[in-house]
C-alpha positions in Angstrom: -3.7 -51.4 -19.9 -3.1 -50.2 -16.3 -3.0 -46.4 -15.7 -3.4 -44.1 -12.7 -5.3 -41.2 -14.3 -8.8 -40.3 -13.1 -11.5 -38.1 -14.5 -14.7 -37.0 -12.8 -16.7 -37.0 -16.0 -16.2 -40.7 -16.6 -18.5 -43.3 -15.0 -16.2 -45.6 -12.9 -16.7 -48.2 -10.3 -14.5 -49.2 -7.4 -14.4 -53.1 -7.4 -13.2 -55.6 -4.9 -11.6 -58.8 -6.4 -11.4 -61.9 -4.2 -10.7 -65.5 -5.2 -8.2 -67.9 -6.5 -6.1 -65.8 -8.9 -6.8 -62.1 -8.9 -3.5 -61.5 -10.8 -4.8 -63.7 -13.7 -8.0 -61.7 -13.8 -6.1 -58.4 -14.0 -3.9 -59.8 -16.7 -6.9 -60.9 -18.8 -8.5 -57.5 -18.5 -5.3 -55.7 -19.5 -4.7 -58.0 -22.4 -8.2 -57.2 -23.8 -7.7 -53.4 -23.4 -9.6 -52.8 -20.3 -8.5 -49.6 -18.4 -7.7 -50.4 -14.8 -6.8 -47.7 -12.3 -5.5 -47.4 -8.7 -4.7 -51.0 -8.1 -3.9 -52.2 -4.5 -3.4 -55.9 -3.7 -3.1 -57.7 -0.4 -2.8 -61.6 -0.2 -5.5 -62.9 -2.6 -7.6 -59.7 -2.7 -7.3 -56.7 -4.9 -9.1 -53.3 -5.1 -9.1 -51.3 -8.3 -11.1 -48.9 -10.4 -12.4 -49.6 -13.9 -15.0 -48.1 -16.3 -18.6 -49.1 -15.8 -18.8 -50.5 -19.4 -15.7 -52.6 -18.8 -17.2 -54.0 -15.6 -20.2 -55.3 -17.6 -17.8 -57.3 -19.9 -15.4 -58.8 -17.3 -17.7 -61.6 -16.1 -16.1 -64.1 -18.5 -12.6 -63.3 -17.2 -13.8 -63.6 -13.6 -15.1 -67.2 -14.3 -11.8 -68.2 -16.0 -9.7 -66.8 -13.0 -12.2 -68.2 -10.5 -12.6 -64.8 -8.7 -15.6 -62.9 -7.4 -15.9 -59.2 -8.4 -18.1 -56.9 -6.3 -18.8 -53.2 -6.7 -17.9 -51.2 -3.6 -18.5 -47.7 -4.8 -19.8 -45.9 -7.9 -17.9 -42.8 -9.0 -18.2 -40.2 -11.7 -20.7 -37.7 -13.1 -23.0 -40.2 -14.7 -23.8 -41.9 -11.4 -24.2 -38.5 -9.7 -26.8 -37.5 -12.3 -28.6 -40.8 -11.9 -29.1 -40.1 -8.2 -31.1 -37.0 -9.1 -33.2 -38.6 -11.9 -36.2 -38.8 -9.6 -35.6 -35.2 -8.3 -36.2 -32.9 -11.2 -36.3 -29.8 -8.9 -32.5 -30.1 -8.4 -31.8 -30.2 -12.1 -34.3 -27.4 -12.8 -32.8 -25.2 -10.0 -29.3 -25.8 -11.4 -30.2 -24.9 -14.9 -32.1 -21.8 -13.7 -29.1 -20.7 -11.7 -26.8 -21.1 -14.8 -29.3 -19.1 -16.8 -29.4 -16.3 -14.2 -25.6 -16.4 -14.0 -25.2 -16.1 -17.8 -27.7 -13.3 -18.0 -26.5 -11.4 -15.0 -22.9 -11.2 -16.5 -24.2 -8.8 -19.1 -25.2 -6.1 -16.5 -23.3 -3.7 -14.4 -23.1 -4.7 -10.7 -20.0 -3.1 -9.3 -17.7 -0.1 -9.9 -14.0 -0.2 -8.9 -11.9 3.1 -8.6 -8.1 3.1 -8.5 -5.6 6.0 -8.6 -7.8 8.6 -7.1 -6.3 10.5 -4.1 -8.4 13.7 -4.1 -11.5 12.3 -5.8 -13.4 9.6 -3.9 -15.5 6.8 -5.2 -18.7 8.7 -4.0 -17.8 11.6 -6.2 -17.4 9.4 -9.2 -20.6 7.5 -8.4 -22.5 10.8 -8.4 -21.1 11.6 -11.8 -22.2 8.1 -13.0 -25.7 8.7 -11.7 -25.9 12.0 -13.5 -24.9 10.2 -16.7 -27.7 7.6 -16.1 -25.5 4.8 -15.0 -26.6 2.6 -12.1 -26.4 -0.9 -10.8 -28.3 -3.3 -13.2 -27.8 -1.3 -16.4 -26.8 -3.4 -19.4 -23.1 -3.2 -20.2 -23.9 -2.6 -23.9 -25.4 0.8 -23.0 -22.1 2.0 -21.4 -19.7 3.9 -23.6 -16.2 3.8 -22.1 -14.9 6.6 -24.4 -17.8 9.0 -23.6 -17.5 8.3 -19.9 -13.7 9.0 -19.9 -14.4 12.4 -21.6 -17.1 13.3 -19.1 -14.7 12.6 -16.2 -12.0 14.8 -17.6 -14.5 17.6 -18.3 -16.1 17.4 -14.9 -12.8 17.3 -13.1 -10.1 19.3 -15.0 -7.4 18.3 -12.5 -7.6 14.7 -13.7 -5.0 14.4 -16.5 -5.8 10.8 -17.5 -8.8 8.5 -17.1 -9.4 5.0 -18.2 -12.8 3.1 -18.1 -12.7 -0.6 -18.7 -15.6 -3.1 -18.8 -14.6 -6.4 -17.2 -17.4 -8.8 -16.9 -20.0 -7.3 -14.5 -17.4 -4.7 -13.2 -16.7 -1.2 -14.4 -13.0 -0.5 -13.6 -12.1 3.2 -13.5 -8.5 4.3 -13.3 -7.5 7.9 -12.7 -4.3 9.9 -12.8 -4.5 13.3 -11.0 -2.4 16.3 -11.7 -1.3 17.5 -8.3 0.3 20.7 -9.7 -3.0 21.8 -11.4 -4.1 25.4 -10.8 -7.2 26.9 -12.3 -6.3 29.7 -14.7 -7.8 33.1 -13.8 -9.9 35.0 -16.3 -8.2 37.9 -17.9 -10.5 40.4 -16.0 -9.4 38.8 -12.7 -5.6 38.8 -13.3 -3.8 40.5 -10.4 -2.7 44.1 -11.2 0.7 45.2 -9.8 0.6 48.7 -8.4 3.3 51.3 -8.8 4.0 51.2 -5.0 4.7 47.4 -5.2 7.0 47.8 -8.1 8.9 50.6 -6.3 9.2 48.4 -3.2 10.6 45.5 -5.2 13.2 47.7 -6.9 14.2 49.2 -3.6 14.6 45.8 -2.1 16.8 44.6 -5.0 18.9 47.7 -4.8 19.4 47.2 -1.0 20.5 43.6 -1.5 23.2 44.7 -3.9 24.6 47.1 -1.3 24.6 44.4 1.5 26.3 41.1 1.5 25.7 37.8 3.3 28.2 35.8 5.3 28.3 32.1 5.9 28.8 31.5 9.7 29.0 28.4 11.8 25.8 27.4 13.5 27.6 25.3 16.1 31.1 24.2 17.3 32.9 21.9 15.0 36.0 21.0 12.9 36.1 21.9 9.2 36.6 18.8 7.1 36.5 20.4 3.6 35.6 23.7 2.1 35.0 24.6 -1.6 34.1 28.3 -2.1 32.0 29.4 -5.0 31.5 33.0 -4.1 33.0 35.2 -1.3 36.2 35.2 0.7 37.0 32.0 2.7 38.0 32.7 6.2 38.8 29.2 7.3 40.5 26.1 5.9 40.2 22.3 6.4 41.3 21.2 9.8 40.4 24.5 11.6 38.4 24.3 14.8 35.5 26.8 14.8 33.1 28.1 17.4 29.5 29.0 17.0 29.1 32.3 15.1 32.6 32.1 13.4 32.5 33.6 9.9 33.4 30.8 7.5 33.0 32.7 4.2 32.7 36.5 4.1 30.3 38.2 1.7 32.5 41.4 1.6 35.1 41.1 -1.2 37.7 43.9 -0.9 38.7 45.9 -4.0 42.4 46.5 -4.3 44.4 49.0 -6.4 47.7 48.5 -8.1 49.6 49.0 -4.8 47.4 46.3 -3.1 45.6 48.9 -1.0 42.0 48.5 -0.2 40.0 51.1 -2.0 36.5 49.7 -1.5 34.4 46.6 -1.1 32.1 44.4 -3.2 29.1 42.9 -1.5 27.9 39.4 -2.5 26.1 36.4 -1.2 28.7 34.0 0.2 28.2 30.5 -1.3 30.3 27.4 -0.5 30.2 23.6 0.1 31.4 23.1 3.6 31.6 19.8 5.5 32.3 19.8 9.2 32.7 17.2 12.0 30.1 18.1 14.6 29.1 16.4 17.9 25.3 16.4 18.1 23.4 15.7 21.4 20.9 12.9 21.3 17.9 12.3 23.6 14.8 10.3 23.2 12.3 9.0 25.8 9.0 7.2 25.9 6.7 5.6 28.5 7.5 2.2 29.7 3.9 1.3 29.8 1.8 0.4 26.8 -1.9 1.3 26.8 -4.0 -1.0 24.7 -7.7 -0.7 23.9 -9.8 -3.8 24.5 -13.4 -4.6 23.8 -15.0 -5.3 27.1 -18.6 -6.2 26.4 -20.9 -6.4 23.4 -23.5 -3.6 23.5 -25.3 -4.2 20.2 -25.2 -6.1 17.0 -26.7 -5.1 13.6 -27.2 -6.7 10.2 -27.9 -5.0 6.9 -28.6 -6.6 3.5 -28.3 -4.5 0.3 -29.8 -5.9 -2.9 -29.7 -3.8 -6.1 -29.1 -0.7 -4.0 -32.1 -1.3 -1.7 -30.9 -1.7 1.9 -32.7 -3.5 4.8 -31.2 -3.3 8.3 -31.9 -5.0 11.6 -30.2 -4.0 14.9 -30.3 -5.4 18.4 -29.0 -3.5 21.4 -27.5 -0.1 21.7 -25.1 1.6 19.2 -24.4 4.8 21.2 -20.8 3.8 21.8 -18.2 5.2 19.4 -16.4 1.8 19.2 -18.3 0.1 16.4 -16.7 -2.7 14.4 -18.1 -3.2 10.9 -17.5 -5.9 8.3 -18.8 -5.7 4.7 -18.8 -8.6 2.2 -20.3 -9.1 -1.1 -21.0 -12.4 -2.9 -18.3 -13.0 -5.6 -18.7 -15.9 -7.9 -15.7 -15.1 -10.1 -13.0 -12.4 -10.1 -15.0 -10.2 -12.5 -18.5 -11.2 -11.5 -20.1 -10.3 -8.2 -23.7 -10.7 -7.3 -25.5 -7.4 -6.5 -25.9 -8.5 -2.9 -23.9 -7.0 0.1 -24.0 -8.1 3.7 -22.9 -5.8 6.5 -22.3 -6.8 10.1 -21.9 -4.2 12.8 -21.0 -4.7 16.4 -20.8 -2.1 19.2 -18.5 -2.7 22.1 -17.9 -1.0 25.4 -14.1 -0.2 25.4 -11.7 -0.6 28.3 -8.0 0.3 28.5 -5.3 -2.0 29.8 -1.8 -0.8 30.7 1.1 -3.3 30.2 4.7 -2.8 31.0 7.1 -3.4 28.1 9.4 -6.4 28.4 13.1 -5.8 28.2 13.2 -7.3 24.7 10.4 -5.0 23.5 12.2 -2.0 25.0 15.4 -2.9 23.1 13.3 -3.3 19.9 11.7 0.2 20.5 15.1 1.7 20.9 16.5 0.0 17.8 13.6 1.2 15.7 13.9 4.8 17.0 17.6 4.8 16.3 17.1 3.5 12.8 14.5 6.2 12.1 16.9 8.9 13.4 19.8 7.6 11.4 17.7 7.3 8.2 16.6 11.0 8.6 20.2 12.0 8.9 21.2 10.2 5.8 18.3 11.8 3.9 19.7 15.2 4.9 23.2 14.2 3.6 24.7 13.6 7.1 27.3 10.9 7.6 27.4 9.2 11.0 31.0 8.6 12.2 30.5 7.5 15.8 27.7 7.2 18.4 27.9 7.2 22.2 24.3 6.5 23.2 23.2 4.7 26.4 19.8 3.2 27.3 18.4 4.1 30.7 15.7 2.0 32.1 13.7 4.1 34.6 10.7 3.2 36.7 8.2 4.9 34.4 10.3 6.2 31.4 12.6 4.6 28.9 15.4 7.0 27.7 18.3 7.1 25.3 20.9 9.8 26.0 24.3 10.5 24.4 26.1 12.1 21.6 26.5 11.4 17.9 29.6 12.4 15.9 28.7 13.3 12.3 30.0 14.9 9.2 27.4 17.3 8.0 26.9 20.2 5.6 27.9 23.3 7.6 27.2 27.1 7.6 24.2 29.4 7.5 23.7 32.8 5.9 23.5 36.1 7.9 23.8 39.7 6.7 27.4 40.9 6.5 28.7 43.6 8.7 31.1 46.2 7.2 34.2 46.5 9.5 34.7 50.2 8.4 31.2 51.2 9.3 31.3 49.2 12.6 34.5 51.0 13.5 33.0 54.4 12.8 30.0 53.5 14.9 32.3 52.5 17.8 34.2 55.8 17.5 31.0 57.8 17.6 30.0 56.0 20.7 
């Protein structure tokens, strides 16, 4: 039987076959059920892999085929263990490590917090310490349900909390209620005075006697207008100037003879779309200032084991430019050793100015235009045409031009009664 599978747990030998008829030797071995792997032949020599127990029984076949079989390499776990049979310290250390690993997986070594925007991991760790939870505590002494209730009681703005034990990790997931507001006690409820009530009533009464118009905030061409409330003063296709009344908030009251006998004030409301030309301008420096680390001022190491920290520093750490890397010792995804190594380096900074290349300038302009157009789309503005040019100056990169858009149009201002305005002009 000739196969190509290999297994590290099996004791195998890599043999070199040389002689008169290596093919006959391999045929005899296969006929008697020997497992031969990874065969490679060249002229009258072959190299293959077979089990150690089969190698001890193949001498008869080697004599019949008149070949010589020599071991080139021993493979597999049994031979690896035989190498250490005279080194009991290795076996003892490995077993001791496995015992520590199995025992340490039943204790808490790390806490993971997800979903917290307003509550940091330090706050949750302070709560865990108050509850008597710390690194090294047995996982059996941790009650996930009680801890979830304590978190919700301590922080009422947390609407949902989940505590899950995963190996040597305690994974805490939070969901915060951003619209939470603490309710005031009954004795502290705000009291509305009589003066405030009277002021609100007067304001409401005044608003009923005064209307609001929709006026154009810039020059443009009306594309469409749908009036909900008020009197439309323009129609689709009209060219309007800034300040033109689009929808009036003064609705005239007519009698049977179609004579104006009064007016009704309201808040003009309409959906108006207009074609408007917007000016566009953007500029930025043509030089990029990058921060570089010039020289190493100091280096520090810290080792934290079971919450106890030991630090060693060399050099000066007075500079604000400090680069820090932290790393723990993970064995598996849910089991980390209670050991953390921190490396800190302090550098003296320097600043380097570099002029953008033309390709980078075009990329900057493209990104800025995409950002501008995305903001217009969010506001419900449709871009029809753009006439923007890029100007490459000596020190400044500019984009100037105009953008033709269709945009929601009109803003509210207090209405002016024509009759009262006429009376005021006559008095003057």
